[in-house]
C-alpha positions in Angstrom: 0.0 0.0 0.0 1.3 3.4 -1.0 1.8 5.6 2.1 0.1 9.0 2.3 0.2 11.9 4.7 -3.0 11.1 6.5 -4.2 7.5 7.1 -7.2 5.9 8.9 -7.5 2.5 10.4 -10.6 0.3 10.5 -10.8 -2.6 13.0 -13.2 -5.4 12.0 -14.1 -8.8 13.5 -13.5 -11.1 10.5 -12.3 -11.5 7.0 -15.9 -11.6 5.8 -16.6 -8.2 7.5 -13.5 -7.0 5.6 -14.7 -8.2 2.2 -18.1 -6.7 2.8 -16.9 -3.3 4.0 -14.4 -3.1 1.1 -17.2 -3.8 -1.4 -19.4 -1.1 0.2 -16.5 1.4 0.1 -16.1 0.7 -3.6 -19.8 1.2 -4.1 -19.6 4.6 -2.3 -16.4 5.4 -4.3 -14.6 6.2 -1.1 -11.2 5.4 -2.7 -9.6 8.2 -0.7 -10.2 6.3 2.5 -6.8 5.0 3.3 -7.2 2.1 5.7 -4.0 1.0 7.3 -2.0 -2.2 7.2 -3.5 -5.4 8.7 -2.9 -7.7 11.6 -4.5 -10.6 9.8 -2.3 -10.9 6.7 -4.9 -9.5 4.3 -4.3 -5.9 3.3 -6.1 -2.9 4.7 -7.8 -4.0 7.9 -7.1 -4.9 11.5 -9.0 -8.2 12.0 -10.0 -9.4 15.5 -10.8 -12.9 14.4 -13.6 -13.1 17.0 -14.5 -10.6 19.7 -13.6 -10.1 23.3 -12.1 -7.3 25.3 -8.6 -8.7 25.4 -8.4 -9.1 21.6 -9.7 -5.6 21.2 -7.1 -4.3 23.7 -4.4 -6.2 21.8 -5.5 -4.7 18.4 -5.6 -1.2 19.9 -2.3 -1.7 21.7 -0.5 -2.7 18.4 -2.0 0.4 16.7 -0.8 2.6 19.6 2.7 1.2 19.2 2.7 1.9 15.5 1.5 5.5 16.2 4.5 6.0 18.4 7.0 5.0 15.7 8.4 7.4 13.1 6.5 6.9 9.9 5.5 8.7 6.7 1.8 8.5 7.4 -0.2 10.2 10.2 -3.1 8.2 11.6 -5.9 10.5 12.6 -8.8 8.1 13.1 -9.5 4.6 14.3 -12.9 3.1 13.5 -14.2 -0.1 15.1 -16.9 -2.2 13.6 -18.2 -5.2 15.6 -21.4 -7.2 15.7 -24.1 -6.3 18.1 -25.3 -9.9 18.2 -27.9 -10.3 21.0 -26.2 -7.8 23.3 -27.2 -4.3 24.1 -25.7 -1.2 22.6 -24.6 0.0 26.0 -22.8 -3.3 26.8 -21.0 -3.1 23.5 -20.0 0.5 24.2 -18.8 -0.5 27.7 -16.6 -3.2 26.1 -15.0 -0.7 23.7 -14.6 2.0 26.2 -12.9 -0.4 28.7 -10.4 -1.3 26.0 -9.8 2.3 25.0 -9.4 3.4 28.6 -6.9 0.6 29.3 -4.8 1.0 26.3 -4.7 4.8 26.1 -4.8 5.6 29.8 -7.8 7.9 29.4 -11.2 8.5 30.9 -12.7 9.6 27.6 -15.6 7.4 26.6 -17.8 6.9 23.5 -21.4 7.5 24.6 -23.2 6.6 21.3 -22.6 4.9 18.0 -20.8 7.1 15.6 -19.5 9.5 18.1 -15.8 10.4 17.7 -13.7 10.9 20.8 -10.1 12.2 20.9 -7.7 10.2 23.1 -4.0 10.8 23.8 -1.3 8.5 22.4 1.4 10.4 24.1 2.0 14.1 25.1 2.3 15.1 21.4 0.0 12.7 19.5 -3.7 12.2 19.6 -6.1 10.0 17.7 -9.9 10.0 17.2 -11.8 6.7 17.8 -15.4 5.8 17.0 -17.5 2.6 16.6 -20.4 1.1 14.7 -22.3 -2.2 15.5 -23.5 -4.5 12.7 -27.2 -5.1 13.3 -30.7 -5.1 11.9 -33.4 -3.6 14.1 -31.2 -3.7 17.2 -29.7 -7.2 17.0 -27.6 -9.5 14.8 -24.4 -9.4 12.9 -23.0 -9.2 9.4 -25.0 -12.2 8.2 -28.2 -10.7 9.5 -27.5 -7.6 7.5 -26.7 -9.6 4.4 -29.9 -11.6 4.6 -31.9 -8.4 4.8 -30.2 -6.7 1.8 -29.9 -9.7 -0.6 -31.0 -8.7 -4.1 -31.2 -12.0 -6.0 -33.5 -15.0 -5.8 -32.5 -17.1 -2.8 -34.5 -20.3 -3.4 -31.8 -22.7 -2.2 -31.0 -20.6 0.9 -34.7 -20.1 1.8 -35.3 -23.9 1.7 -33.0 -24.2 4.7 -36.0 -23.1 6.8 -37.5 -26.6 6.2 -34.2 -28.1 7.3 -34.2 -25.9 10.4 -37.7 -27.0 11.3 -36.5 -30.6 11.1 -33.7 -29.7 13.4 -36.1 -28.2 15.9 -38.6 -31.1 15.6 -35.8 -33.5 16.6 -35.0 -31.4 19.6 -31.6 -30.3 18.3 -30.2 -26.8 18.7 -29.2 -24.4 16.0 -28.7 -20.7 17.0 -29.8 -17.8 14.8 -26.2 -16.9 14.3 -25.3 -20.4 13.1 -28.3 -20.5 10.8 -27.7 -17.1 9.2 -24.1 -18.0 8.5 -25.2 -21.2 6.7 -27.9 -19.2 4.9 -25.4 -16.7 3.5 -23.0 -19.4 2.5 -25.8 -21.3 0.7 -26.9 -18.1 -1.1 -23.4 -17.5 -2.3 -22.7 -21.1 -3.3 -25.9 -22.3 -4.8 -28.2 -19.3 -5.6 -25.5 -16.9 -7.0 -22.9 -19.1 -8.6 -23.4 -20.4 -12.2 -22.3 -23.8 -13.4 -19.0 -22.6 -14.7 -18.1 -20.9 -11.4 -19.0 -23.9 -9.4 -16.0 -25.8 -10.9 -13.9 -23.3 -8.9 -16.3 -22.7 -6.1 -13.7 -22.2 -3.4 -12.7 -19.0 -5.3 -15.6 -18.0 -7.5 -18.3 -18.7 -4.9 -16.4 -17.5 -1.9 -17.6 -14.6 0.3 -14.8 -12.4 -1.1 -15.9 -13.0 -4.7 -19.6 -12.9 -3.9 -19.5 -9.4 -2.5 -18.3 -8.2 -5.9 -21.2 -9.7 -7.9 -24.0 -7.2 -7.3 -26.0 -9.7 -5.3 -26.7 -7.3 -2.5 -28.5 -4.0 -2.5 -25.9 -1.5 -1.3 -28.5 1.2 -1.6 -30.7 -0.3 1.1 -31.8 2.1 3.8 -30.6 -0.5 6.3 -27.0 0.5 5.4 -27.4 4.3 5.8 -26.0 4.5 9.3 -23.1 2.3 8.4 -22.4 4.4 5.3 -22.5 7.6 7.4 -20.0 6.0 9.8 -17.6 5.1 6.9 -17.9 8.5 5.4 -17.1 10.1 8.7 -13.7 8.2 8.6 -12.8 10.4 5.6 -13.6 13.8 7.2 
């Protein structure tokens, strides 16, 4: 990645979040959003690979150490995108604030989604931090959003409801989170891959490839708050 004078960093939970956010940035033509080098070996994002306070503290700590080193780029903003799941917004804010307070030795806190707070890196350097939680109507994760904004026929994926009913009738457990992930994978693999692509399904039908196919409505009103958050990273 070519370095520039001002850079911003986006922390996400997984590679799938990364692929989706990058596709959305491309749709918004936010090519001037310079997202910094990764932890997870795929360019442009800091990936948590699952969420807990310690992982978030480690990700922020690594970024703080980078900010303290001489470099050509100046990091002004750190954005954090995590799933809301079935938690409350306040609990998620508390988790993020606890990590920020610990790493940056500050009492500054984020009181609402999308709010930017300035925290000290050292006596001469400051950085702004904000967050957004993936959700639909106050719960869920990336896959919940994807199900809600899909734009193609999803016959194969929808038929999974019958399979889920069978699971329930046999007194077996399947969480909404597990089901939604399976639904999205089926939508990508069976509903949105043609016969030729299926010969190389591990590449052509992957999440990374699927987000580039136009099979999601990136103009959905459900994405407006997320878009506003991403745009605020460029201010």
